[in-house]
C-alpha positions as CSV (number, residue, x, y, z in Angstrom):
1,X,55.1,126.9,173.8
2,X,54.3,129.3,176.7
3,X,50.9,129.0,178.3
4,X,49.3,132.4,178.0
5,X,46.4,131.5,180.3
6,X,48.2,132.6,183.4
7,X,47.8,132.9,187.1
8,X,45.6,131.5,189.8
9,X,42.4,132.9,188.6
10,X,40.5,135.5,187.2
11,X,39.0,136.0,183.7
12,X,40.9,135.1,180.6
13,X,41.3,138.7,179.7
14,X,42.9,139.5,183.1
15,X,45.1,136.6,182.7
16,X,46.6,138.1,179.5
17,X,47.9,141.2,181.3
18,X,51.6,141.6,181.9
19,X,53.0,144.2,184.3
20,X,55.9,146.3,183.2
21,X,58.6,146.7,185.9
22,X,60.7,149.7,184.8
23,X,64.1,150.1,186.6
24,X,66.9,152.6,186.6
25,X,69.9,152.8,189.0
26,X,68.4,150.3,191.4
27,X,65.1,152.0,191.6
28,X,61.6,151.4,190.3
29,X,60.4,154.0,187.8
30,X,57.2,155.0,186.1
31,X,56.6,156.9,182.8
32,X,56.2,160.7,183.0
33,X,55.6,163.4,180.5
34,X,59.3,164.3,180.4
35,X,60.6,160.7,180.7
36,X,60.6,158.0,183.3
37,X,60.9,159.1,187.0
38,X,61.6,157.2,190.2
39,X,58.3,155.8,191.6
40,X,57.1,155.9,195.2
41,X,54.8,153.5,197.0
42,X,51.8,154.3,199.2
43,X,54.1,155.3,202.1
44,X,56.1,157.7,200.0
45,X,59.1,155.4,199.8
46,X,61.0,153.9,196.9
47,X,59.8,150.3,196.6
48,X,62.3,147.4,196.8
49,X,62.7,146.1,193.2
50,X,63.1,142.5,194.2
51,X,60.1,142.4,196.6
52,X,58.0,144.1,194.0
53,X,59.1,141.6,191.3
54,X,58.3,138.7,193.6
55,X,54.8,140.1,194.1
56,X,54.1,140.8,190.5
57,X,55.3,137.3,189.5
58,X,53.1,135.7,192.1
59,X,50.0,137.5,190.7
60,X,50.7,137.5,186.9
61,X,52.0,134.9,184.6
62,X,54.9,137.1,183.4
63,X,56.8,140.3,184.2
64,X,58.0,142.6,181.4
65,X,61.2,144.3,182.7
66,X,62.5,147.5,181.1
67,X,66.1,148.3,182.1
68,X,66.5,152.0,181.5
69,X,70.3,151.9,182.2
70,X,70.6,149.4,179.3
71,X,68.4,151.5,177.0
72,X,69.8,154.9,177.9
73,X,73.5,154.1,178.5
74,X,74.1,150.6,177.2
75,X,74.9,149.4,180.7
76,X,72.2,146.9,181.7
77,X,71.8,146.2,185.4
78,X,72.7,142.5,185.0
79,X,72.8,141.8,188.7
80,X,69.3,143.0,189.2
81,X,68.1,141.2,186.1
82,X,69.5,138.0,187.4
83,X,67.7,138.3,190.7
84,X,64.5,139.4,189.1
85,X,64.6,136.4,186.8
86,X,64.4,134.1,189.9
87,X,60.9,135.4,190.5
88,X,59.5,133.7,187.4
89,X,58.9,134.2,183.7
90,X,60.5,137.5,182.7
91,X,60.8,139.2,179.3
92,X,63.6,141.8,179.4
93,X,64.1,145.0,177.3
94,X,67.6,146.2,178.1
95,X,68.4,148.2,175.0
96,X,69.9,145.4,173.0
97,X,71.7,146.7,170.0
98,X,73.4,143.5,168.7
99,X,72.8,139.8,168.7
100,X,75.6,139.2,171.2
101,X,74.0,141.6,173.7
102,X,70.7,139.6,173.5
103,X,72.6,136.6,174.8
104,X,74.0,138.6,177.7
105,X,70.4,139.2,178.7
106,X,69.3,135.6,178.4
107,X,72.3,134.5,180.5
108,X,70.7,136.3,183.5
109,X,67.9,133.8,183.4
110,X,65.3,135.8,181.5
111,X,62.9,133.7,179.4
112,X,63.0,136.2,176.5
113,X,65.2,139.0,175.4
114,X,63.5,141.9,173.6
115,X,64.9,143.2,170.4
116,X,63.5,146.6,169.4
117,X,63.3,148.5,166.2
118,X,64.1,151.6,168.2
119,X,67.6,150.4,169.2
120,X,68.9,147.6,167.0
121,X,71.6,148.5,164.6
122,X,70.1,146.5,161.7
123,X,67.8,143.7,160.7
124,X,71.0,141.6,160.2
125,X,71.4,141.7,164.1
126,X,67.9,140.1,164.4
127,X,69.1,137.2,162.2
128,X,72.3,137.0,164.1
129,X,70.5,136.9,167.5
130,X,68.1,134.2,166.2
131,X,71.1,132.0,165.2
132,X,72.4,132.3,168.7
133,X,69.0,131.8,170.5
134,X,65.3,131.5,169.7
135,X,64.3,132.9,173.1
136,X,63.5,136.3,171.5
137,X,60.7,138.9,171.2
138,X,60.6,141.7,168.7
139,X,59.3,145.1,169.6
140,X,58.0,147.5,166.9
141,X,58.1,151.0,168.2
142,X,55.6,153.3,166.6
143,X,55.4,157.0,166.1
144,X,52.4,158.5,164.4
145,X,51.4,155.0,163.3
146,X,54.7,154.3,161.5
147,X,57.7,152.2,162.6
148,X,60.3,154.2,164.6
149,X,63.9,153.0,164.4
150,X,67.5,154.2,164.5
151,X,68.4,152.1,161.4
152,X,67.0,152.4,157.9
153,X,66.2,148.7,158.0
154,X,63.3,149.7,160.4
155,X,62.4,153.3,160.1
156,X,61.6,153.0,156.4
157,X,59.5,149.9,156.7
158,X,55.7,149.7,157.3
159,X,54.9,147.8,160.6
160,X,53.1,145.0,158.7
161,X,56.1,144.5,156.4
162,X,58.5,144.5,159.3
163,X,56.4,142.0,161.2
164,X,56.4,139.7,158.1
165,X,60.2,140.0,157.9
166,X,60.7,139.2,161.6
167,X,58.3,136.2,161.3
168,X,60.3,134.9,158.4
169,X,63.4,134.9,160.5
170,X,61.5,132.9,163.1
171,X,60.3,135.3,165.8
172,X,56.5,135.0,166.5
173,X,56.0,137.2,169.5
174,X,55.7,140.9,168.7
175,X,55.5,143.8,171.2
176,X,53.7,146.8,169.7
177,X,54.7,150.0,171.4
178,X,52.9,153.2,170.4
179,X,54.9,156.2,171.8
180,X,52.8,158.9,173.3
181,X,49.7,158.1,171.3
182,X,46.6,155.9,171.4
183,X,46.6,152.3,170.3
184,X,45.5,151.8,166.6
185,X,43.4,148.7,167.2
186,X,43.0,148.1,163.4
187,X,46.7,147.8,163.2
188,X,46.7,145.4,166.2
189,X,44.1,143.2,164.4
190,X,46.2,143.2,161.2
191,X,49.4,142.3,162.9
192,X,47.7,139.6,165.1
193,X,47.0,137.6,161.9
194,X,50.7,137.2,161.5
195,X,52.0,136.9,165.1
196,X,51.2,136.9,168.8
197,X,50.9,140.6,169.5
198,X,51.5,142.2,172.9
199,X,50.2,145.8,173.2
200,X,52.6,147.8,175.2
201,X,51.9,150.5,177.7
202,X,49.3,152.8,176.1
203,X,46.2,151.2,177.6
204,X,44.6,150.7,181.0
205,X,44.1,147.4,182.8
206,X,40.3,148.0,182.4
207,X,40.8,147.6,178.7
208,X,41.9,144.0,178.9
209,X,38.8,142.8,177.2
210,X,39.5,145.2,174.3
211,X,43.0,143.7,173.9
212,X,41.5,140.2,173.5
213,X,38.7,141.3,171.3
214,X,41.1,142.8,168.8
215,X,43.1,139.6,168.5
216,X,46.1,140.5,170.6
217,X,47.8,137.8,172.8
218,X,47.9,140.3,175.7
219,X,48.7,143.7,177.0
220,X,51.7,145.1,178.9
221,X,50.7,147.8,181.4
222,X,52.4,150.2,183.7
223,X,52.1,149.5,187.4
224,X,51.0,152.9,188.9
225,X,47.9,151.4,190.5
226,X,49.9,148.5,191.9
227,X,52.3,150.9,193.5
228,X,49.5,152.9,195.0
229,X,48.5,149.8,197.0
230,X,52.1,148.8,197.8
231,X,53.3,147.6,200.3
232,X,50.5,145.1,200.8
233,X,49.0,144.9,204.2
234,X,49.2,141.5,205.9
235,X,45.5,140.8,205.2
236,X,45.6,141.8,201.5
237,X,45.0,139.0,199.1
238,X,47.2,138.9,196.0
239,X,44.7,139.3,193.1
240,X,45.2,141.5,190.1
241,X,43.7,145.0,190.3
242,X,40.5,145.4,188.2
């Protein structure tokens, strides 16, 4: 069982935060209104992926990696994923569509491969992946509070029902990803009764206490504030931003 009380320090709520490292074409990206765009650091340069991954891993218990090449083009950046995995505990969302592809991600050294309702071909592929490895996380993508998915197995199923089905297969870590909308904290509380829920992306690091108070295991946040302070000066201590 993974120890969720991470890092060298701060409060329990801060320790439950997980930074999201989004990459495309060898560059770090951040979400934008019209889709992810290359990110710049405080000097106006593109940050080095591996240096940044090392820093994030040294501060937080875990790094959540989103491989946009895998998601958008079904061509995950396996070389980068392998190097990033050397930094520490990584969960990787690389657009897995089948059970076999999940194993490709785990072979890079990732601790968990993310299976998403938004990209999997069917619930059958969840079962197939589980037979091959138990190092899996399931993401429920949400649009207007309902499950978003490419397959009828997901798009027609209420989030709570899908969570029950995934737990029956054996997966107990859920990533809840509202797309372009606020977090429904009542939904978080309901799902947290079933599984360990990680709220993805749609909150600020200052809301860490709210994540915990609503029963979630933790929150996954985008690293705009981290990049605004990157690269670190020689005298900067490595502690999470408030």
